[in-house]
DRENDO-1510 file (C-alpha; in Angstrom, 1 decimal, always signed):
<recs>
REC; n; res; u; v; w
REC; 1; UNK; +0.0; +0.0; +0.0 .
REC; 2; UNK; +2.8; +2.4; +0.9 .
REC; 3; UNK; +4.5; +1.6; -2.4 .
REC; 4; UNK; +1.4; +2.6; -4.4 .
REC; 5; UNK; +1.0; +5.9; -2.4 .
REC; 6; UNK; +4.7; +6.7; -3.1 .
REC; 7; UNK; +4.3; +6.0; -6.8 .
REC; 8; UNK; +1.2; +8.1; -7.0 .
REC; 9; UNK; +2.9; +11.0; -5.1 .
REC; 10; UNK; +5.9; +10.9; -7.3 .
REC; 11; UNK; +3.7; +10.9; -10.4 .
REC; 12; UNK; +1.8; +13.9; -9.2 .
REC; 13; UNK; +4.9; +15.8; -8.4 .
REC; 14; UNK; +6.3; +15.1; -11.8 .
REC; 15; UNK; +3.1; +16.3; -13.4 .
REC; 16; UNK; +3.2; +19.5; -11.3 .
REC; 17; UNK; +6.7; +20.3; -12.5 .
REC; 18; UNK; +5.8; +19.5; -16.1 .
REC; 19; UNK; +2.7; +21.8; -16.1 .
REC; 20; UNK; +4.4; +24.6; -14.3 .
REC; 21; UNK; +7.2; +24.8; -16.9 .
REC; 22; UNK; +5.0; +24.3; -20.0 .
REC; 23; UNK; +3.5; +27.2; -21.9 .
REC; 24; UNK; +0.3; +26.8; -23.9 .
REC; 25; UNK; -2.4; +28.8; -25.5 .
REC; 26; UNK; -6.2; +28.4; -25.4 .
REC; 27; UNK; -8.1; +29.7; -28.5 .
REC; 28; UNK; -11.8; +30.4; -28.2 .
REC; 29; UNK; -14.3; +31.4; -30.9 .
REC; 30; UNK; -17.4; +33.3; -29.9 .
REC; 31; UNK; -20.4; +33.9; -32.2 .
REC; 32; UNK; -22.2; +36.7; -30.5 .
REC; 33; UNK; -22.2; +35.8; -26.8 .
REC; 34; UNK; -22.2; +32.0; -27.5 .
REC; 35; UNK; -19.0; +30.0; -27.2 .
REC; 36; UNK; -18.7; +28.0; -30.4 .
REC; 37; UNK; -15.2; +26.3; -30.0 .
REC; 38; UNK; -12.4; +26.0; -27.5 .
REC; 39; UNK; -9.1; +24.5; -28.7 .
REC; 40; UNK; -5.6; +24.0; -27.1 .
REC; 41; UNK; -2.4; +24.6; -29.2 .
REC; 42; UNK; -4.2; +25.4; -32.5 .
REC; 43; UNK; -6.7; +27.8; -34.0 .
REC; 44; UNK; -10.4; +27.5; -33.2 .
REC; 45; UNK; -12.9; +26.5; -35.9 .
REC; 46; UNK; -15.0; +29.2; -37.3 .
REC; 47; UNK; -18.8; +29.2; -37.3 .
REC; 48; UNK; -19.2; +30.5; -40.8 .
REC; 49; UNK; -20.9; +33.7; -39.8 .
REC; 50; UNK; -18.0; +36.0; -40.5 .
REC; 51; UNK; -18.6; +39.1; -42.7 .
REC; 52; UNK; -16.7; +38.7; -46.0 .
REC; 53; UNK; -14.5; +41.6; -47.0 .
REC; 54; UNK; -15.5; +43.4; -50.2 .
REC; 55; UNK; -13.2; +43.3; -53.2 .
REC; 56; UNK; -10.8; +46.3; -52.9 .
REC; 57; UNK; -10.6; +46.7; -56.7 .
REC; 58; UNK; -14.3; +47.4; -57.2 .
REC; 59; UNK; -15.4; +51.0; -57.0 .
REC; 60; UNK; -18.8; +50.0; -55.7 .
REC; 61; UNK; -20.4; +51.6; -52.7 .
REC; 62; UNK; -18.7; +50.2; -49.6 .
REC; 63; UNK; -20.8; +49.5; -46.5 .
REC; 64; UNK; -18.9; +48.0; -43.7 .
REC; 65; UNK; -20.7; +45.8; -41.3 .
REC; 66; UNK; -19.4; +44.8; -37.9 .
REC; 67; UNK; -19.0; +41.0; -37.5 .
REC; 68; UNK; -20.9; +39.3; -34.7 .
REC; 69; UNK; -18.0; +36.8; -34.3 .
REC; 70; UNK; -14.9; +37.3; -32.1 .
REC; 71; UNK; -11.8; +35.3; -31.2 .
REC; 72; UNK; -10.1; +35.3; -27.9 .
REC; 73; UNK; -6.7; +33.8; -27.2 .
REC; 74; UNK; -5.6; +33.0; -23.7 .
REC; 75; UNK; -1.8; +32.6; -23.4 .
REC; 76; UNK; -0.5; +30.8; -20.3 .
REC; 77; UNK; +3.2; +31.3; -19.8 .
REC; 78; UNK; +5.2; +28.6; -18.0 .
REC; 79; UNK; +8.1; +29.2; -15.6 .
REC; 80; UNK; +11.3; +29.7; -17.6 .
REC; 81; UNK; +13.8; +29.4; -14.8 .
REC; 82; UNK; +13.6; +26.7; -12.3 .
REC; 83; UNK; +17.0; +27.1; -10.7 .
REC; 84; UNK; +17.1; +29.6; -7.8 .
REC; 85; UNK; +20.5; +31.0; -7.1 .
REC; 86; UNK; +21.8; +31.7; -3.6 .
REC; 87; UNK; +22.2; +35.4; -4.4 .
REC; 88; UNK; +18.5; +35.8; -5.2 .
REC; 89; UNK; +17.6; +35.1; -1.6 .
REC; 90; UNK; +17.4; +37.8; +1.1 .
REC; 91; UNK; +20.1; +38.0; +3.8 .
REC; 92; UNK; +17.9; +36.3; +6.4 .
REC; 93; UNK; +17.2; +33.4; +4.1 .
REC; 94; UNK; +20.9; +33.0; +3.3 .
REC; 95; UNK; +21.7; +33.1; +7.0 .
REC; 96; UNK; +19.1; +30.5; +7.8 .
REC; 97; UNK; +20.2; +28.1; +5.0 .
REC; 98; UNK; +23.9; +28.4; +5.8 .
REC; 99; UNK; +23.4; +27.8; +9.5 .
REC; 100; UNK; +21.1; +24.9; +8.8 .
REC; 101; UNK; +23.6; +23.2; +6.5 .
REC; 102; UNK; +26.4; +23.9; +9.0 .
REC; 103; UNK; +24.5; +22.3; +11.9 .
REC; 104; UNK; +23.3; +19.4; +9.8 .
REC; 105; UNK; +26.9; +18.5; +8.7 .
REC; 106; UNK; +28.2; +18.7; +12.2 .
REC; 107; UNK; +25.4; +16.5; +13.4 .
REC; 108; UNK; +27.0; +13.4; +11.8 .
REC; 109; UNK; +30.6; +14.2; +12.6 .
REC; 110; UNK; +32.1; +11.3; +14.4 .
REC; 111; UNK; +34.4; +11.3; +17.4 .
REC; 112; UNK; +38.2; +10.8; +17.0 .
REC; 113; UNK; +38.2; +7.6; +19.1 .
REC; 114; UNK; +35.6; +5.3; +20.2 .
REC; 115; UNK; +34.9; +6.0; +23.9 .
REC; 116; UNK; +33.6; +3.1; +26.1 .
REC; 117; UNK; +32.4; +4.6; +29.4 .
REC; 118; UNK; +32.5; +1.3; +31.3 .
REC; 119; UNK; +35.9; +0.1; +30.1 .
REC; 120; UNK; +37.6; +0.4; +33.5 .
REC; 121; UNK; +34.9; -1.6; +35.3 .
REC; 122; UNK; +34.9; -5.4; +35.2 .
REC; 123; UNK; +31.7; -7.3; +34.8 .
REC; 124; UNK; +30.1; -8.8; +38.0 .
REC; 125; UNK; +31.0; -12.3; +38.9 .
REC; 126; UNK; +28.2; -14.9; +38.4 .
REC; 127; UNK; +28.4; -17.3; +41.3 .
REC; 128; UNK; +24.9; -18.7; +41.1 .
REC; 129; UNK; +22.2; -18.9; +38.4 .
REC; 130; UNK; +19.4; -17.0; +40.0 .
REC; 131; UNK; +16.7; -18.1; +37.5 .
REC; 132; UNK; +17.3; -21.7; +38.2 .
REC; 133; UNK; +17.4; -21.1; +42.0 .
REC; 134; UNK; +14.1; -19.3; +41.9 .
REC; 135; UNK; +12.7; -21.7; +39.2 .
REC; 136; UNK; +11.5; -18.9; +37.0 .
REC; 137; UNK; +11.3; -19.9; +33.3 .
REC; 138; UNK; +9.9; -18.2; +30.3 .
REC; 139; UNK; +7.6; -20.5; +28.3 .
</recs>
């Protein structure tokens, strides 16, 4: 069970890093106030209600009509720089990190020689087996 939770957690963290660094666009096409199409990474399909532009070579009377359709593009920028340098941190943060690292390294520093505190004391002499005398046995 713990193995599955660990795999799911690592997958979620990998997806979070991927989505935070990835940039993408969302294109939406509206016809009036109605959303017709929403597409990721490419241009949205048209509804066919766009006003056609008149031929510029003709000298006919030109009446311009406002189109009822509109396009919206939502651009979501990802994070470009993931590596935070030590110099970008404030002085208090730098002080905390350096003191934490110093104390963590010294936590596992070993002694020069192995000290045995009871080295000068001999073990007690066993003259009688007390468990057999009292007839106390673990079953």
